[in-house]
ZALUMKOL-256921 format. One line per field, with one value per atom (N, C-alpha, C): x, y, z; residue in one letter. Coordinates in steps of 0.05 Angstrom, whole numbers, plus 5000, padded with zeros to 4 digits. Layout:
<sites>
x	(X	...) $
y	(Y	...) $
z	(Z	...) $
r	(A	...) $
</sites>
This chain:
<sites>
x	(3622	3589	3592	3586	3586	3568	3580	3561	3544	3522	3492	3501	3520	3524	3542	3548	3557	3533	3509	3490	3482	3502	3503	3472	3470	3447	3463	3483	3494	3486	3498	3482	3456	3439	3411	3397	3406	3404	3410	3439	3448	3432	3418	3409	3380	3372	3343	3345	3366	3367	3368	3380	3379	3355	3329	3303	3288	3300	3277	3276	3291	3281	3251	3248	3215	3196	3196	3178	3175	3200	3218	3206	3216	3207	3182	3169	3142	3121	3126	3116	3122	3143	3151	3143	3142	3148	3109	3098	3059	3051	3062	3051	3058	3079	3092	3072	3058	3046	3045	3023	3011	3040	3052	3077	3094	3098	3111	3098	3067	3050	3058	3049	3051	3089	3107	3132	3143	3129	3133	3109	3093	3072	3051	3051	3036	3014	2999	2975	2980	2958	2963	2969	2951	2964	2979	2994	3025	3040	3037	3058	3061	3028	3028	3045	3064	3077	3099	3112	3131	3135	3115	3110	3106	3099	3100	3129	3139	3166	3184	3181	3196	3192	3167	3158	3161	3175	3181	3215	3225	3251	3257	3241	3246	3245	3227	3220	3247	3252	3267	3298	3296	3320	3331	3302	3302	3314	3304	3306	3334	3350	3374	3395	3388	3409	3418	3389	3388	3408	3406	3415	3437	3448	3482	3492	3484	3494	3500	3483	3487	3514	3527	3545	3571	3566	3593	3595	3572	3585	3561	3554	3540	3551	3571	3581	3584	3598	3599	3563	3548	3524	3513	3515	3504	3515	3546	3539	3540	3543	3533	3502	3481	3460	3450	3462	3461	3468	3495	3505	3487	3471	3455	3429	3420	3398	3398	3424	3436	3434	3451	3444	3417	3402	3378	3355	3364	3357	3363	3391	3403	3388	3388	3373	3348	3336	3298	3311	3324	3330	3334	3351	3358	3342	3318	3304	3288	3289	3277	3256	3243	3221	3213	3182	3170	3184	3192	3212	3228	3248	3274	3261	3248	3236	3233	3214	3205	3224	3246	3276	3292	3291	3315	3300	3277	3257	3256	3271	3270	3297	3313	3342	3341	3325	3327	3307	3297	3281	3296	3317	3322	3353	3364	3388	3376	3350	3336	3330	3313	3310	3332	3350	3381	3388	3386	3397	3379	3356	3341	3342	3345	3342	3359	3390	3413	3413	3409	3404	3387	3367	3357	3372	3388	3402	3428	3436	3464	3449	3423	3412	3408	3398	3402	3425	3447	3480	3482	3477	3488	3477	3453	3430	3419	3407	3398	3376	3357	3336	3321	3321	3306	3320	3339	3359	3353	3349	3339	3308	3294	3265	3270	3285	3291	3306	3319	3333	3313	3296	3280	3249	3246	3223	3239	3257	3270	3279	3287	3285	3259	3239	3212	3206	3215	3209	3219	3251	3263	3249	3252	3242	3207	3192	3160	3169	3187	3194	3191	3193	3186	3173	3151	3117	3119	3118	3113	3122	3149	3167	3157	3161	3159	3143	3105	3090	3093	3096	3104	3122	3140	3161	3155	3150	3144	3126	3098	3085	3097	3111	3125	3145	3160	3176	3156	3134	3117	3104	3109	3087	3104	3131	3152	3178	3173	3200	3196	3204	3201	3204	3188	3187	3212	3242	3259	3277	3272	3283	3277	3255	3244	3270	3276	3288	3321	3325	3354	3349	3332	3332	3327	3318	3332	3363	3367	3401	3414	3409	3419	3414	3388	3381	3407	3408	3423	3448	3454	3486	3492	3462	3473	3474	3450	3458	3480	3496	3518	3542	3540	3555	3566	3534	3534	3539	3531	3534	3570	3580	3611	3626	3612	3624	3626	3594	3583	3585	3574	3571	3592	3604	3627	3613	3637	3625	3619	3590	3573	3579	3583	3578	3604	3617	3647	3638	3666	3669	3662	3665	3661	3624	3610	3583	3570	3589	3575	3570	3552	3538	3554	3555	3568	3548	3551	3543	3528	3528	3516	3488	3479	3436	3435	3443	3435	3429	3442	3450	3428	3429	3405	3385	3372	3339	3343	3368	3364	3355	3373	3368	3341	3331	3306	3283	3283	3273	3276	3298	3307	3282	3295	3279	3250	3233	3209	3206	3221	3219	3214	3226	3236	3203	3185	3161	3159	3173	3167	3172	3189	3200	3168	3158	3137	3116	3109	3087	3080	3107	3113	3105	3121	3119	3094	3072	3039	3033	3044	3028	3019	3060	3057	3046	3040	3024	2997	2978	2954	2949	2967	2969	2975	2993	3000	2971	2958	2942	2916	2911	2900	2910	2926	2951	2948	2954	2955	2932	2916	2877	2878	2885	2887	2902	2919	2931	2925	2921	2907	2886	2860	2835	2824	2844	2829	2832	2854	2844	2812	2804	2777	2759	2759	2735	2736	2760	2765	2756	2759	2758	2734	2727	2709	2680	2685	2661	2652	2678	2672	2674	2684	2683	2706	2736	2755	2770	2779	2793	2823	2833	2864	2882	2882	2900	2887	2866	2860	2857	2866	2866	2894	2910	2944	2949	2937	2942	2932	2907	2899	2927	2930	2953	2969	2980	3007	3011	2994	2984	2979	2966	2967	3001	3011	3045	3061	3051	3067	3066	3036	3029	3032	3038	3046	3076	3096	3128	3132	3111	3116	3121	3089	3086	3112	3123	3143	3171	3178	3189	3190	3157	3150	3149	3150	3148	3180	3200	3224	3238	3223	3237	3218	3197	3183	3199	3208	3223	3248	3247	3264	3253	3237	3212	3187	3181	3155	3170	3163	3168	3160	3163	3161	3130	3127	3096	3066	3078	3066	3061	3077	3072	3058	3066	3042	3015	3016	2985	2971	2984	2979	2970	2990	2984	2959	2955	2937	2905	2914	2891	2874	2900	2895	2883	2898	2883	2856	2864	2829	2808	2815	2788	2785	2811	2805	2790	2800	2782	2749	2746	2711	2707	2709	2706	2703	2715	2714	2695	2685	2664	2637	2633	2611	2609	2622	2621	2614	2620	2616	2594	2589	2572	2543	2541	2518	2520	2540	2534	2539	2543	2550	2577	2592	2622	2626	2614	2616	2650	2653	2683	2698	2689	2703	2709	2686	2688	2717	2710	2720	2751	2759	2793	2796	2774	2790	2795	2773	2789	2814	2813	2851	2869	2862	2883	2898	2876	2875	2889	2880	2889	2925	2928	2952	2973	2965	2975	2980	2961	2969	2987	2994	3018	3045	3042	3070	3086	3068	3071	3077	3067	3064	3084	3092	3115	3147	3154	3186	3184	3173	3170	3166	3145	3150	3164	3177	3203	3222	3225	3251	3243	3217	3219	3223	3215	3219	3244	3259	3281	3300	3300	3316	3314	3296	3297	3308	3319	3328	3350	3374	3402	3419	3421	3439	3426	3406	3399	3394	3405	3393	3385	3402	3398	3377	3379	3358	3332	3331	3302	3295	3313	3298	3290	3295	3291	3260	3257	3245	3220	3216	3195	3189	3212	3202	3184	3190	3179	3153	3150	3132	3107	3109	3103	3093	3113	3099	3082	3079	3065	3037	3041	3004	3000	3017	3009	2989	3011	3001	2972	2968	2945	2925	2929	2901	2904	2917	2910	2882	2885	2857	2829	2826	2806	2799	2817	2807	2792	2805	2801	2774	2761	2740	2715	2719	2696	2699	2725	2724	2711	2698	2694	2658	2648	2624	2617	2632	2633	2652	2664	2682	2680	2659	2655	2675	2690	2716	2744	2746	2762	2764	2732	2741	2731	2727	2716	2751	2771	2798	2808	2807	2816	2799	2772	2769	2784	2786	2792	2824	2843	2866	2872	2852	2852	2850	2835	2817	2852	2864	2881	2909	2910	2931	2928	2907	2902	2904	2891	2897	2925	2937	2971	2985	2975	2992	2988	2972	2969	2983	2982	2992	3022	3036	3062	3073	3057	3070	3067	3056	3061	3086	3092	3121	3141	3146	3166	3185	3200	3218	3204	3206	3193	3215	3195	3209	3225) $
y	(5508	5491	5486	5465	5456	5476	5482	5498	5482	5500	5488	5467	5479	5466	5437	5429	5400	5383	5395	5373	5363	5349	5326	5312	5302	5284	5254	5247	5218	5223	5248	5252	5244	5262	5270	5236	5220	5195	5180	5179	5164	5170	5201	5203	5191	5192	5178	5150	5134	5111	5102	5126	5114	5116	5136	5133	5109	5089	5078	5045	5048	5020	5028	5049	5042	5031	5049	5025	5006	4992	4970	4946	4954	4937	4936	4949	4946	4942	4950	4944	4915	4912	4885	4862	4866	4851	4837	4853	4853	4825	4822	4807	4772	4775	4747	4740	4755	4751	4721	4714	4689	4670	4661	4647	4652	4676	4675	4668	4668	4659	4629	4614	4591	4586	4589	4581	4581	4606	4603	4594	4575	4574	4591	4613	4633	4639	4665	4672	4694	4701	4727	4756	4756	4782	4780	4761	4758	4778	4763	4775	4804	4813	4845	4856	4844	4856	4863	4851	4860	4882	4890	4914	4933	4931	4947	4954	4930	4937	4950	4944	4967	4993	4995	5028	5041	5021	5030	5034	5018	5023	5042	5048	5068	5098	5104	5128	5132	5116	5113	5124	5111	5111	5134	5151	5187	5196	5190	5216	5213	5189	5185	5185	5181	5184	5210	5230	5259	5271	5266	5278	5268	5244	5245	5255	5255	5266	5307	5314	5343	5343	5324	5326	5315	5296	5276	5280	5297	5298	5277	5282	5263	5233	5230	5217	5183	5193	5159	5148	5169	5161	5144	5155	5147	5125	5112	5095	5074	5076	5063	5047	5074	5067	5050	5045	5026	5000	4998	4968	4964	4973	4967	4957	4975	4969	4939	4933	4909	4883	4886	4873	4863	4883	4877	4858	4861	4842	4824	4815	4791	4771	4788	4773	4761	4784	4769	4749	4744	4723	4692	4699	4677	4667	4682	4687	4651	4637	4615	4618	4640	4644	4669	4675	4696	4717	4714	4730	4747	4728	4736	4752	4744	4762	4795	4794	4826	4836	4833	4843	4849	4835	4840	4855	4864	4882	4906	4905	4927	4940	4926	4940	4946	4936	4940	4967	4970	5000	5020	5012	5035	5039	5026	5029	5043	5037	5052	5078	5080	5110	5133	5121	5139	5151	5128	5139	5155	5147	5167	5196	5209	5221	5234	5222	5240	5250	5235	5244	5265	5270	5294	5317	5317	5334	5345	5317	5325	5349	5340	5359	5390	5391	5417	5428	5413	5421	5432	5418	5424	5452	5456	5473	5493	5513	5531	5546	5560	5572	5559	5564	5563	5527	5529	5503	5485	5484	5461	5454	5474	5471	5446	5457	5439	5406	5408	5386	5369	5378	5364	5350	5368	5355	5339	5340	5315	5293	5288	5273	5256	5266	5263	5247	5270	5251	5222	5220	5196	5182	5181	5168	5149	5166	5160	5137	5129	5107	5073	5078	5062	5046	5068	5055	5041	5053	5038	5014	5009	4984	4966	4971	4961	4938	4938	4916	4900	4907	4890	4869	4876	4859	4846	4854	4835	4812	4824	4803	4789	4794	4771	4753	4760	4748	4719	4735	4718	4695	4701	4678	4660	4667	4644	4632	4645	4644	4646	4636	4633	4662	4667	4697	4713	4686	4698	4712	4708	4717	4750	4750	4785	4791	4785	4801	4788	4767	4774	4804	4804	4835	4858	4855	4879	4876	4860	4848	4868	4862	4871	4910	4917	4944	4958	4940	4952	4952	4938	4940	4970	4963	4997	5016	5011	5047	5045	5032	5038	5032	5028	5030	5047	5061	5090	5111	5111	5133	5132	5111	5108	5123	5118	5117	5155	5165	5186	5213	5203	5221	5228	5258	5265	5285	5288	5304	5331	5336	5365	5381	5374	5383	5389	5422	5421	5427	5413	5407	5447	5455	5482	5480	5468	5470	5451	5429	5406	5419	5397	5402	5379	5390	5368	5374	5350	5349	5324	5308	5280	5281	5260	5260	5291	5295	5328	5351	5342	5365	5351	5323	5315	5323	5319	5328	5358	5370	5402	5412	5399	5404	5401	5383	5377	5401	5408	5429	5452	5464	5480	5482	5463	5463	5468	5460	5458	5493	5506	5533	5550	5543	5559	5551	5583	5581	5571	5579	5580	5553	5535	5509	5480	5496	5484	5486	5510	5519	5500	5504	5490	5450	5447	5420	5419	5424	5420	5424	5446	5445	5414	5411	5381	5360	5365	5342	5344	5362	5366	5353	5360	5355	5318	5317	5283	5270	5279	5267	5254	5275	5273	5251	5253	5238	5209	5201	5178	5168	5188	5171	5157	5173	5157	5131	5133	5103	5087	5091	5075	5058	5078	5070	5061	5074	5067	5041	5028	5001	4978	4993	4988	5003	5032	5048	5034	5031	5032	5002	4979	4947	4943	4949	4933	4954	4985	4996	5000	5001	5014	4988	4970	4940	4944	4951	4947	4926	4900	4886	4884	4874	4878	4891	4876	4884	4918	4919	4940	4967	4958	4979	4980	4961	4965	4986	4981	5004	5027	5040	5062	5074	5048	5060	5073	5053	5062	5091	5093	5111	5138	5136	5168	5170	5151	5148	5164	5155	5171	5188	5208	5229	5251	5244	5253	5262	5240	5239	5256	5261	5276	5303	5313	5342	5344	5325	5324	5349	5333	5342	5379	5377	5392	5425	5416	5436	5442	5422	5430	5449	5446	5458	5490	5486	5517	5525	5510	5532	5547	5578	5592	5620	5606	5627	5630	5615	5622	5619	5632	5628	5605	5589	5559	5562	5590	5594	5593	5605	5606	5584	5560	5533	5515	5522	5509	5521	5541	5555	5537	5528	5517	5494	5480	5454	5450	5469	5466	5459	5486	5488	5466	5448	5429	5405	5401	5379	5386	5411	5408	5405	5420	5410	5379	5365	5337	5324	5345	5336	5345	5360	5370	5349	5340	5317	5299	5286	5258	5268	5287	5286	5290	5300	5304	5268	5259	5235	5217	5214	5190	5208	5229	5234	5237	5250	5259	5229	5220	5211	5178	5171	5133	5127	5135	5134	5119	5138	5122	5125	5100	5097	5122	5137	5154	5181	5202	5219	5204	5184	5178	5176	5169	5164	5193	5216	5238	5254	5248	5264	5245	5223	5214	5222	5230	5237	5270	5281	5313	5318	5298	5294	5292	5270	5268	5286	5298	5318	5337	5351	5371	5368	5346	5342	5339	5347	5341	5377	5398	5417	5427	5413	5415	5407	5383	5378	5388	5380	5389	5424	5446	5469	5478	5457	5459	5444	5431	5418	5433	5446	5470	5494	5503	5526	5515	5488	5489	5481	5469	5457	5483	5497	5520	5542	5537	5562	5547	5528	5508	5497	5501	5494	5492	5510	5500	5476	5461	5438	5422	5418	5407	5378	5367	5335	5326	5344	5342	5347	5366	5377	5357	5348	5333	5300	5294	5273	5276	5300	5313	5312	5318	5324	5298	5276	5256	5235	5245	5221	5229	5270	5271	5264	5269	5265	5227	5213	5182	5188	5193	5192	5194	5220	5228	5213	5206	5182	5153	5147	5123	5121	5145	5157	5155	5167	5175	5148	5120	5096	5083	5083	5066	5084	5113	5125	5127	5123	5131	5106	5077	5052	5046	5060	5055	5049	5054	5052	5025	5014	4985	4989	4961	4961	4965	4982	4993	5022	5032	5066	5083	5109	5116	5133	5145	5163	5173	5160	5164	5170	5164	5166	5203	5202	5232	5252	5251	5265	5276	5243	5256	5281	5268	5293	5316	5326	5346	5358	5348	5362	5367	5342	5350	5371	5378	5404	5427	5421	5452	5460	5441	5447	5458	5453	5442	5487	5497	5515	5538	5528	5542	5549	5529	5535	5547	5547	5554	5595	5592	5630	5633	5614	5623	5620	5592	5600	5619	5630	5653	5684	5686	5705	5697	5683	5667	5669	5666	5661	5690	5691	5712	5724	5748	5757	5743	5728	5721	5732) $
z	(7135	7132	7102	7088	7063	7046	7020	7001	6984	6983	6974	6940	6928	6905	6912	6932	6939	6939	6939	6939	6912	6905	6876	6880	6857	6842	6861	6863	6881	6907	6928	6948	6961	6935	6939	6945	6920	6921	6945	6951	6971	6999	7004	7025	7027	7003	6997	7001	6999	7003	7036	7051	7088	7089	7073	7085	7072	7061	7042	7061	7074	7095	7117	7112	7126	7106	7084	7071	7060	7049	7046	7069	7089	7116	7123	7117	7116	7098	7073	7048	7040	7038	7028	7053	7067	7088	7091	7091	7100	7084	7059	7040	7049	7072	7078	7099	7120	7139	7144	7126	7133	7134	7121	7124	7148	7152	7181	7202	7206	7224	7225	7208	7203	7208	7195	7196	7229	7244	7269	7290	7278	7303	7314	7308	7322	7307	7324	7311	7291	7277	7258	7281	7291	7302	7321	7332	7348	7325	7295	7285	7269	7285	7277	7304	7321	7342	7330	7314	7298	7280	7275	7260	7282	7308	7326	7339	7344	7349	7328	7303	7281	7285	7289	7288	7320	7337	7373	7359	7348	7344	7324	7309	7285	7298	7319	7330	7351	7361	7378	7371	7339	7330	7323	7311	7307	7323	7352	7368	7375	7379	7394	7369	7357	7323	7318	7318	7314	7329	7358	7376	7375	7375	7378	7352	7327	7306	7308	7326	7335	7355	7362	7385	7369	7350	7345	7318	7300	7271	7256	7226	7223	7208	7201	7185	7199	7224	7236	7244	7257	7270	7248	7225	7196	7193	7194	7189	7204	7217	7250	7241	7236	7239	7214	7192	7172	7180	7199	7199	7220	7248	7264	7241	7225	7204	7197	7184	7170	7189	7209	7228	7240	7241	7252	7231	7207	7186	7184	7192	7187	7212	7234	7259	7244	7240	7224	7206	7197	7175	7191	7214	7225	7251	7256	7275	7278	7297	7302	7323	7329	7345	7338	7349	7344	7370	7387	7402	7395	7377	7364	7346	7338	7305	7318	7335	7352	7359	7364	7388	7353	7335	7311	7295	7293	7279	7297	7323	7337	7331	7335	7322	7285	7269	7244	7243	7261	7261	7274	7287	7307	7295	7275	7253	7239	7225	7206	7212	7225	7246	7245	7262	7256	7228	7215	7186	7174	7168	7166	7167	7199	7207	7208	7203	7198	7174	7154	7126	7121	7129	7130	7147	7171	7182	7162	7148	7125	7102	7096	7073	7090	7113	7130	7127	7141	7145	7114	7090	7057	7043	7051	7038	7050	7044	7052	7041	7052	7033	7011	6988	6974	6963	6957	6951	6973	7000	7019	7012	7007	7003	6977	6952	6940	6942	6964	6971	6987	7000	7011	7001	6988	6962	6941	6929	6915	6937	6951	6974	6976	6975	6982	6953	6933	6904	6898	6910	6901	6919	6947	6965	6957	6938	6933	6911	6901	6884	6907	6929	6956	6956	6962	6971	6942	6916	6894	6884	6892	6890	6912	6931	6951	6959	6956	6955	6932	6911	6889	6892	6902	6904	6919	6943	6973	6959	6950	6940	6923	6899	6891	6895	6915	6937	6954	6961	6977	6963	6934	6921	6908	6916	6898	6920	6942	6960	6989	7012	7044	7039	7073	7079	7089	7091	7104	7073	7049	7031	7023	7044	7046	7064	7075	7101	7087	7072	7054	7040	7025	7008	7030	7049	7070	7078	7079	7090	7065	7043	7016	7021	7031	7024	7044	7068	7093	7082	7068	7057	7042	7020	7000	7018	7036	7050	7063	7073	7085	7068	7051	7035	7017	7002	6994	7018	7036	7053	7061	7065	7066	7041	7021	7000	6992	6989	6984	7001	7033	7045	7057	7065	7081	7098	7125	7150	7132	7150	7138	7169	7186	7216	7225	7222	7225	7259	7272	7299	7314	7306	7317	7319	7308	7306	7327	7344	7347	7378	7392	7424	7437	7461	7478	7498	7519	7545	7543	7537	7532	7533	7549	7558	7563	7577	7584	7567	7544	7520	7503	7507	7481	7486	7518	7519	7525	7529	7528	7496	7480	7455	7442	7445	7442	7460	7478	7490	7470	7461	7458	7429	7416	7388	7382	7409	7419	7416	7430	7441	7415	7393	7373	7357	7354	7347	7317	7300	7270	7266	7281	7277	7291	7305	7310	7304	7291	7272	7245	7236	7209	7214	7234	7251	7250	7261	7272	7242	7228	7202	7191	7188	7168	7189	7210	7224	7217	7225	7206	7176	7161	7132	7129	7144	7141	7154	7173	7185	7156	7149	7122	7101	7095	7081	7089	7115	7124	7140	7129	7129	7103	7077	7052	7064	7070	7065	7078	7104	7122	7111	7108	7099	7066	7050	7018	7009	7018	7017	7021	7034	7052	7037	7025	7018	6990	6976	6950	6937	6953	6955	6969	6994	7002	7005	6988	6988	6962	6943	6917	6893	6912	6892	6874	6882	6864	6868	6859	6859	6863	6886	6902	6876	6854	6826	6822	6815	6811	6824	6860	6870	6876	6873	6872	6848	6829	6804	6818	6824	6828	6855	6874	6887	6884	6861	6852	6838	6819	6802	6826	6846	6857	6872	6877	6894	6861	6846	6822	6809	6817	6813	6832	6857	6882	6876	6866	6852	6834	6814	6788	6805	6814	6820	6843	6860	6883	6859	6845	6815	6807	6798	6789	6810	6840	6856	6865	6857	6859	6838	6813	6797	6798	6817	6822	6849	6861	6883	6875	6886	6877	6857	6843	6827	6844	6866	6882	6907	6927	6950	6967	6994	6991	7010	7020	7026	7010	6977	6965	6951	6945	6933	6956	6984	7010	7009	7007	6992	6972	6952	6926	6935	6953	6969	6980	6997	7015	7001	6982	6957	6946	6936	6912	6943	6959	6967	6992	6995	7012	6989	6965	6942	6940	6944	6947	6961	6986	7012	7009	6998	6991	6971	6947	6928	6951	6960	6975	6990	7010	7025	7009	6991	6975	6964	6958	6941	6966	6988	7014	7023	7038	7056	7025	7011	6989	6962	6960	6939	6938	6964	6971	6969	6957	6947	6927	6907	6881	6875	6853	6849	6843	6822	6798	6813	6828	6845	6867	6879	6898	6885	6868	6863	6860	6844	6834	6857	6882	6902	6921	6922	6929	6910	6892	6861	6875	6878	6893	6908	6934	6956	6957	6943	6938	6919	6903	6889	6896	6926	6935	6949	6962	6983	6971	6950	6941	6941	6947	6951	6983	6992	7032	7037	7041	7060	7051	7032	7022	7036	7026	7033	7064	7075	7099	7125	7104	7122	7123	7103	7094	7118	7116	7131	7157	7170	7198	7201	7194	7201	7201	7172	7170	7196	7213	7241	7259	7255	7278	7277	7254	7245	7265	7292	7310	7321	7317	7331	7309	7283	7266	7261	7275	7280	7298	7317	7341	7329	7321	7300	7278	7266	7247	7263	7282	7294	7319	7333	7337	7311	7295	7277	7265	7259	7252	7270	7296	7328	7328	7332	7337	7308	7284	7259	7263	7269	7275	7300	7318	7338	7326	7308	7304	7278	7267	7245	7258	7279	7284	7308	7311	7328	7303	7279	7264	7250	7246	7235	7245	7273	7282	7283	7279	7283	7250	7233	7205	7193	7205	7195	7211	7232	7251	7229	7201	7189	7177	7172	7154	7124	7123	7096	7094	7116	7113	7105	7116	7109	7107	7101	7097	7108	7131	7143	7161	7178	7200	7184	7151	7138	7129	7121	7110	7135	7155	7185	7191	7190	7190	7175	7158	7129	7125	7134	7143	7159	7193	7208	7203	7188	7179	7164	7145	7129	7141	7155	7162	7187	7205	7220	7208	7184	7165	7156	7148	7143	7158	7188	7220	7215	7220	7231	7202	7178	7153	7172	7173	7183	7207	7225	7249	7239	7232	7222	7211	7196	7180	7193	7216	7234	7250	7263	7264	7259	7233	7212	7209	7205	7189	7173	7156	7131	7103	7090	7060	7052) $
r	(X	X	X	X	X	X	X	X	X	X	X	X	X	X	X	X	X	X	X	X	X	X	X	X	X	X	X	X	X	X	X	X	X	X	X	X	X	X	X	X	X	X	X	X	X	X	X	X	X	X	X	X	X	X	X	X	X	X	X	X	X	X	X	X	X	X	X	X	X	X	X	X	X	X	X	X	X	X	X	X	X	X	X	X	X	X	X	X	X	X	X	X	X	X	X	X	X	X	X	X	X	X	X	X	X	X	X	X	X	X	X	X	X	X	X	X	X	X	X	X	X	X	X	X	X	X	X	X	X	X	X	X	X	X	X	X	X	X	X	X	X	X	X	X	X	X	X	X	X	X	X	X	X	X	X	X	X	X	X	X	X	X	X	X	X	X	X	X	X	X	X	X	X	X	X	X	X	X	X	X	X	X	X	X	X	X	X	X	X	X	X	X	X	X	X	X	X	X	X	X	X	X	X	X	X	X	X	X	X	X	X	X	X	X	X	X	X	X	X	X	X	X	X	X	X	X	X	X	X	X	X	X	X	X	X	X	X	X	X	X	X	X	X	X	X	X	X	X	X	X	X	X	X	X	X	X	X	X	X	X	X	X	X	X	X	X	X	X	X	X	X	X	X	X	X	X	X	X	X	X	X	X	X	X	X	X	X	X	X	X	X	X	X	X	X	X	X	X	X	X	X	X	X	X	X	X	X	X	X	X	X	X	X	X	X	X	X	X	X	X	X	X	X	X	X	X	X	X	X	X	X	X	X	X	X	X	X	X	X	X	X	X	X	X	X	X	X	X	X	X	X	X	X	X	X	X	X	X	X	X	X	X	X	X	X	X	X	X	X	X	X	X	X	X	X	X	X	X	X	X	X	X	X	X	X	X	X	X	X	X	X	X	X	X	X	X	X	X	X	X	X	X	X	X	X	X	X	X	X	X	X	X	X	X	X	X	X	X	X	X	X	X	X	X	X	X	X	X	X	X	X	X	X	X	X	X	X	X	X	X	X	X	X	X	X	X	X	X	X	X	X	X	X	X	X	X	X	X	X	X	X	X	X	X	X	X	X	X	X	X	X	X	X	X	X	X	X	X	X	X	X	X	X	X	X	X	X	X	X	X	X	X	X	X	X	X	X	X	X	X	X	X	X	X	X	X	X	X	X	X	X	X	X	X	X	X	X	X	X	X	X	X	X	X	X	X	X	X	X	X	X	X	X	X	X	X	X	X	X	X	X	X	X	X	X	X	X	X	X	X	X	X	X	X	X	X	X	X	X	X	X	X	X	X	X	X	X	X	X	X	X	X	X	X	X	X	X	X	X	X	X	X	X	X	X	X	X	X	X	X	X	X	X	X	X	X	X	X	X	X	X	X	X	X	X	X	X	X	X	X	X	X	X	X	X	X	X	X	X	X	X	X	X	X	X	X	X	X	X	X	X	X	X	X	X	X	X	X	X	X	X	X	X	X	X	X	X	X	X	X	X	X	X	X	X	X	X	X	X	X	X	X	X	X	X	X	X	X	X	X	X	X	X	X	X	X	X	X	X	X	X	X	X	X	X	X	X	X	X	X	X	X	X	X	X	X	X	X	X	X	X	X	X	X	X	X	X	X	X	X	X	X	X	X	X	X	X	X	X	X	X	X	X	X	X	X	X	X	X	X	X	X	X	X	X	X	X	X	X	X	X	X	X	X	X	X	X	X	X	X	X	X	X	X	X	X	X	X	X	X	X	X	X	X	X	X	X	X	X	X	X	X	X	X	X	X	X	X	X	X	X	X	X	X	X	X	X	X	X	X	X	X	X	X	X	X	X	X	X	X	X	X	X	X	X	X	X	X	X	X	X	X	X	X	X	X	X	X	X	X	X	X	X	X	X	X	X	X	X	X	X	X	X	X	X	X	X	X	X	X	X	X	X	X	X	X	X	X	X	X	X	X	X	X	X	X	X	X	X	X	X	X	X	X	X	X	X	X	X	X	X	X	X	X	X	X	X	X	X	X	X	X	X	X	X	X	X	X	X	X	X	X	X	X	X	X	X	X	X	X	X	X	X	X	X	X	X	X	X	X	X	X	X	X	X	X	X	X	X	X	X	X	X	X	X	X	X	X	X	X	X	X	X	X	X	X	X	X	X	X	X	X	X	X	X	X	X	X	X	X	X	X	X	X	X	X	X	X	X	X	X	X	X	X	X	X	X	X	X	X	X	X	X	X	X	X	X	X	X	X	X	X	X	X	X	X	X	X	X	X	X	X	X	X	X	X	X	X	X	X	X	X	X	X	X	X	X	X	X	X	X	X	X	X	X	X	X	X	X	X	X	X	X	X	X	X	X	X	X	X	X	X	X	X	X	X	X	X	X	X	X	X	X	X	X	X	X	X	X	X	X	X	X	X	X	X	X	X	X	X	X	X	X	X	X	X	X	X	X	X	X	X	X	X	X	X	X	X	X	X	X	X	X	X	X	X	X	X	X	X	X	X	X	X	X	X	X	X	X	X	X	X	X	X	X	X	X	X	X	X	X	X	X	X	X	X	X	X	X	X	X	X	X	X	X	X	X	X	X	X	X	X	X	X	X	X	X	X	X	X	X	X	X	X	X	X	X	X	X	X	X	X	X	X	X	X	X	X	X	X	X	X	X	X	X	X	X	X	X	X	X	X	X	X	X	X	X	X	X	X	X	X	X	X	X	X	X	X	X	X	X	X	X	X) $
</sites>
């Protein structure tokens, strides 16, 4: 097994790039929705099917890609994932109809999901203990650039160029993913550690990791905490623009500023790993996030959603999450090393399902009230704390 010292800066950046297709393929594309609807002669609601097909493909790609990488090794499936993602983007560029675009988006998501989950499996192969927590946190921090850059870049493209230019950019991203993986990522799973047995083994691997109680415990913690975070991602635009009165530009600055806070604190968390145990850092993060949720509850339920305390609550929520996900992922995946690819796939797939369920619930209030969003955040924060205690009893002593 590769030594942790082989986790170089170049490898970190390369692995982060494999996960960038998600935010870029959604956030860059959304400003062009009106152009797509007009260009293909369909309604705006039908254009939304292209996002649905992308996420279905991405979820399936995570499950299949992670399991296959446990059987055949990491490098070849990673390269295939990048190529499929790139070809899917080419199909989007050439799409003559909505049906073609929906299908191409599915394959773009399929390849991107496989590449993203295998990248996490490579990190699990290469690093252990505190080093793994540091690597996963740094991956999240580097990946944090994508949701900051993608909406701005997509908006600029939509204002000066046809919508197909967005997909030409995503073709370039797919090529960069594949080329960097080919140049930097060496095989990290020795033949002796691979699994055989085809589809039955794939399903058995998923069943096996779901029997590992510490893995499930920290995965559920991430899902609860992620629900609070995704409520912010889903509903903050309605709350800050429709209720608190920010302009779209001002909202973009607030959103980018919170993403920057999360990214900077992720680097801080990485520097603290080793000096403090991962569970200690998770406890700090949950405390800060819970404080943010309480500030939001007071702002929304008692004060009528004024701008300053609402923004402060969002910032505390985002800042605290920087200490949760990397450490919790490391603790979860470290208990499932024998099926690292499958474990990463199961983790990503279940988290995606939870996030997709949270979105419509959190946004029920639209621009009228932030009550549903805050209720989701309160439930998510309470669930994360409860699961944190249970996962601690299930884990090995640190």
